[in-house]
C-alpha positions as CSV (number, residue, x, y, z in Angstrom):
1,M,-68.9,63.0,-33.7
2,S,-65.8,62.2,-35.8
3,D,-64.5,60.6,-33.1
4,R,-67.1,58.2,-32.7
5,Y,-67.9,57.2,-36.2
6,E,-66.3,56.0,-39.6
7,P,-68.0,55.5,-42.8
8,E,-66.7,52.1,-43.8
9,Y,-66.8,51.7,-48.3
10,E,-67.3,48.2,-49.8
11,S,-64.2,47.6,-51.8
12,L,-65.0,47.4,-55.6
13,E,-62.7,45.9,-58.6
14,A,-64.8,46.2,-61.9
15,R,-64.0,46.4,-65.4
16,L,-66.8,49.0,-67.5
17,G,-67.5,48.7,-71.1
18,A,-69.9,50.5,-73.5
19,S,-73.2,50.0,-72.9
20,W,-73.7,49.6,-77.3
21,D,-70.9,47.0,-77.9
22,G,-72.9,43.7,-76.6
23,S,-70.6,42.1,-74.6
24,G,-72.4,42.0,-70.8
25,L,-69.9,44.4,-69.6
26,S,-72.2,46.8,-67.7
27,N,-70.8,50.8,-68.1
28,S,-71.1,51.6,-64.5
29,A,-70.3,50.1,-60.8
30,S,-71.3,52.1,-57.4
31,Q,-69.6,51.7,-54.2
32,T,-71.8,51.7,-51.1
33,I,-71.1,52.6,-47.2
34,E,-72.0,49.4,-45.6
35,N,-72.7,50.9,-42.4
36,L,-74.6,54.0,-43.7
37,G,-77.5,53.2,-41.0
38,E,-75.2,53.8,-38.0
39,L,-74.4,57.1,-38.9
40,P,-76.2,60.2,-37.0
41,E,-79.3,61.5,-39.3
42,G,-78.0,64.7,-41.2
43,T,-74.2,63.5,-41.9
44,R,-73.6,64.5,-45.8
45,F,-70.6,63.7,-48.2
46,L,-68.4,66.2,-50.3
47,L,-65.8,65.4,-52.7
48,E,-62.2,65.8,-51.4
49,S,-61.4,68.4,-54.1
50,G,-60.8,72.0,-54.9
51,T,-64.0,72.8,-56.4
52,F,-68.1,72.6,-55.4
53,S,-68.8,69.7,-58.5
54,D,-69.8,66.3,-56.7
55,T,-68.0,64.1,-60.0
56,I,-64.5,63.6,-60.8
57,D,-64.8,63.1,-64.9
58,D,-61.9,62.9,-67.7
59,G,-64.1,62.0,-70.3
60,L,-64.0,58.7,-70.0
61,V,-64.7,57.4,-66.8
62,S,-66.6,59.6,-64.1
63,S,-67.1,58.9,-60.8
64,R,-70.5,60.6,-58.9
65,L,-70.5,61.4,-55.4
66,D,-74.1,61.3,-53.9
67,S,-74.5,63.8,-50.8
68,Y,-76.6,62.3,-49.0
69,T,-75.8,58.8,-49.3
70,G,-72.2,58.6,-49.7
71,T,-72.8,56.5,-52.9
72,I,-70.1,56.4,-55.7
73,R,-71.4,55.4,-59.2
74,H,-68.4,55.3,-61.4
75,T,-69.5,55.2,-65.1
76,L,-67.9,54.8,-68.5
77,G,-69.1,57.9,-70.6
78,G,-70.3,59.2,-67.4
79,S,-70.9,63.0,-68.8
80,G,-73.2,61.0,-72.1
81,S,-70.2,60.6,-74.3
82,I,-66.8,58.4,-74.4
83,S,-64.0,60.5,-75.2
84,F,-60.4,59.4,-75.6
85,T,-57.2,59.1,-77.5
86,P,-56.3,55.9,-79.3
87,G,-52.3,55.4,-77.7
88,K,-53.5,57.6,-74.2
89,V,-55.7,55.8,-72.6
90,K,-55.9,54.7,-69.0
91,R,-56.1,51.1,-68.1
92,S,-57.8,51.4,-64.5
93,Y,-58.2,54.0,-62.1
94,T,-57.4,52.9,-58.3
95,D,-58.6,54.3,-55.3
96,R,-60.3,57.5,-58.0
97,V,-61.9,59.1,-55.1
98,T,-61.4,60.6,-51.5
99,V,-64.7,61.3,-49.2
100,R,-65.1,64.2,-46.4
101,T,-68.1,63.0,-44.2
102,V,-69.3,65.8,-42.3
103,Y,-71.3,65.4,-39.8
104,P,-74.3,67.4,-38.5
105,D,-71.6,68.7,-35.3
106,G,-69.2,70.2,-37.9
107,S,-66.6,67.8,-37.5
108,V,-65.1,66.0,-40.5
109,D,-63.7,62.1,-41.2
110,K,-62.0,61.6,-44.7
111,V,-61.7,58.1,-46.3
112,T,-60.9,57.1,-49.6
113,P,-61.9,54.0,-50.4
114,R,-60.8,50.8,-52.1
115,S,-61.5,50.9,-56.1
116,V,-59.9,49.3,-59.2
117,I,-61.8,50.7,-61.9
118,E,-60.7,49.5,-65.5
119,V,-61.4,49.6,-69.1
120,A,-63.1,47.2,-71.4
121,D,-60.2,46.2,-73.9
122,N,-61.6,47.2,-77.0
123,I,-61.8,51.1,-74.8
124,Y,-57.8,50.4,-74.2
125,Y,-56.7,48.9,-77.6
126,S,-57.6,50.9,-81.0
127,P,-56.7,48.8,-84.3
128,Q,-54.3,50.5,-86.7
129,P,-55.5,52.6,-89.7
130,R,-55.4,51.1,-92.8
131,E,-54.4,52.4,-96.0
132,D,-56.9,51.4,-99.0
133,K,-55.8,49.4,-101.1
134,K,-56.0,48.6,-105.4
135,I,-55.4,45.5,-106.5
136,S,-55.8,43.3,-110.1
137,N,-57.9,40.6,-111.1
138,G,-56.7,37.5,-110.2
139,E,-54.0,39.4,-107.9
140,T,-53.5,37.7,-103.9
141,V,-52.3,40.0,-101.1
142,K,-51.6,39.9,-97.6
143,I,-53.2,42.4,-95.3
144,P,-51.6,42.0,-91.5
145,L,-53.8,43.6,-89.0
146,K,-51.8,46.1,-86.1
147,V,-53.0,47.2,-82.8
148,I,-51.8,50.1,-80.4
149,D,-52.7,50.0,-76.7
150,G,-53.3,52.7,-74.9
151,Q,-49.9,53.8,-73.9
152,G,-49.1,54.0,-77.5
153,V,-47.0,50.6,-77.7
154,I,-47.8,49.4,-81.3
155,S,-47.8,45.3,-81.6
156,G,-50.1,42.4,-82.8
157,I,-53.4,41.9,-81.4
158,P,-53.6,41.2,-77.6
159,Q,-53.0,37.8,-75.9
160,G,-56.4,36.2,-76.2
161,A,-57.6,37.9,-79.1
162,K,-59.1,36.6,-82.0
163,V,-60.7,38.3,-85.3
164,M,-63.3,36.2,-87.1
165,K,-65.5,37.0,-89.8
166,D,-68.2,40.3,-89.0
167,R,-71.7,39.1,-88.2
168,H,-73.4,41.1,-90.7
169,G,-72.1,39.0,-93.9
170,S,-70.1,40.9,-95.6
171,I,-67.3,38.7,-96.1
172,E,-69.4,35.9,-97.8
173,D,-70.9,39.4,-99.7
174,A,-67.7,39.6,-100.9
175,E,-67.3,36.1,-102.1
176,L,-70.7,35.9,-103.6
177,K,-68.7,38.4,-105.7
178,G,-65.8,36.2,-106.6
179,A,-62.9,37.5,-103.9
180,T,-61.4,35.0,-101.9
181,I,-60.7,35.9,-98.2
182,L,-59.0,33.6,-95.5
183,I,-58.5,34.8,-92.2
184,D,-56.0,34.0,-89.5
185,E,-57.8,34.3,-86.6
186,N,-54.8,34.1,-83.8
187,S,-52.9,36.8,-85.9
188,G,-56.0,39.0,-87.6
189,E,-53.8,38.8,-90.7
190,L,-56.3,38.8,-93.9
191,T,-55.2,37.0,-97.5
192,F,-57.1,38.4,-100.4
193,T,-57.5,37.0,-103.9
194,A,-59.2,39.7,-106.2
195,P,-62.1,38.2,-108.5
196,E,-61.3,37.1,-111.7
197,D,-63.6,39.0,-114.2
198,R,-65.2,41.8,-111.8
199,T,-63.5,45.5,-111.3
200,G,-64.7,48.2,-108.9
201,V,-64.1,48.7,-104.8
202,L,-65.4,45.8,-102.3
203,W,-65.5,46.5,-98.7
204,F,-66.3,44.1,-95.9
205,R,-65.5,43.8,-92.6
206,T,-63.9,41.7,-89.7
207,E,-64.2,41.4,-85.7
208,L,-61.4,41.9,-83.6
209,I,-63.1,39.8,-80.4
210,Y,-61.2,40.8,-77.0
211,A,-60.7,38.2,-74.4
212,D,-62.8,39.7,-73.1
213,G,-65.6,39.9,-75.0
214,T,-66.0,43.2,-76.8
215,Y,-65.4,43.6,-80.1
216,V,-64.7,46.4,-82.4
217,E,-65.1,46.0,-86.3
218,I,-62.6,46.2,-88.8
219,H,-63.3,48.0,-91.9
220,Y,-61.6,47.1,-95.4
221,S,-61.7,48.6,-98.9
222,L,-60.1,47.3,-101.9
223,E,-60.3,48.5,-105.7
224,V,-59.8,45.7,-108.1
225,T,-58.4,46.7,-111.3
226,D,-58.3,45.2,-114.7
227,R,-55.1,43.3,-114.9
228,P,-52.5,44.5,-116.6
229,P,-51.2,44.0,-119.8
230,L,-48.8,41.4,-120.6
231,K,-45.4,43.1,-121.2
232,D,-44.9,41.4,-124.7
233,Q,-48.4,42.2,-125.7
234,M,-47.3,45.9,-124.9
235,R,-44.1,45.8,-127.1
236,F,-45.9,43.7,-129.8
237,F,-48.6,47.0,-130.0
238,G,-45.9,49.6,-129.5
239,S,-44.1,48.2,-132.8
240,S,-46.9,47.9,-134.9
241,L,-48.0,51.9,-133.7
242,S,-44.4,52.9,-134.8
243,S,-44.5,51.0,-138.3
């Protein structure tokens, strides 16, 4: 039968996002056999692999084959969780699945459906960790934003991305307490001026919004301390004690 029939898969190009990020990107995409109704009854579909599994899964993207319909479902976090290491993330998966079509007479066809599956920007890129800062009343500091891509390259924010205030109002809360916060939306650099009359730790967030609409929150923690005494005052204080 393999000389009379051949499954014809639809081509697929898709970008997958996490279901929780609100970007509108789907976390899954499917490929079906366009001429399934023309194949003989009893035809079954298997992965071309050395195991009995019907799924290819690297912890980030899973590709599952339905043995009865031949449909391939590609899912971000298909195993129930998303597992990846920043700096070691594949951007795309090309022609990932090879299918063995087994006909009722035992003959076999092999086909590799055309597919390009990309992961969303907020998976491929990861902001670099920042050290918590300690600054004095009234002091101004600039805090740059660096991003590592899936290949381990560290640079500024990707082309087409921008940095904005977070949607939960944490920056407005910090400003109510006397801080001044300026954001360069094109570079992500943050300029922070500490309050003049308050001390303690301020927490706030920005959002790095990528070109594909996905985003990630950037968390900041800055400890504001009393302004150190002036040197002249310190010398006067010291001379008084020694006299």
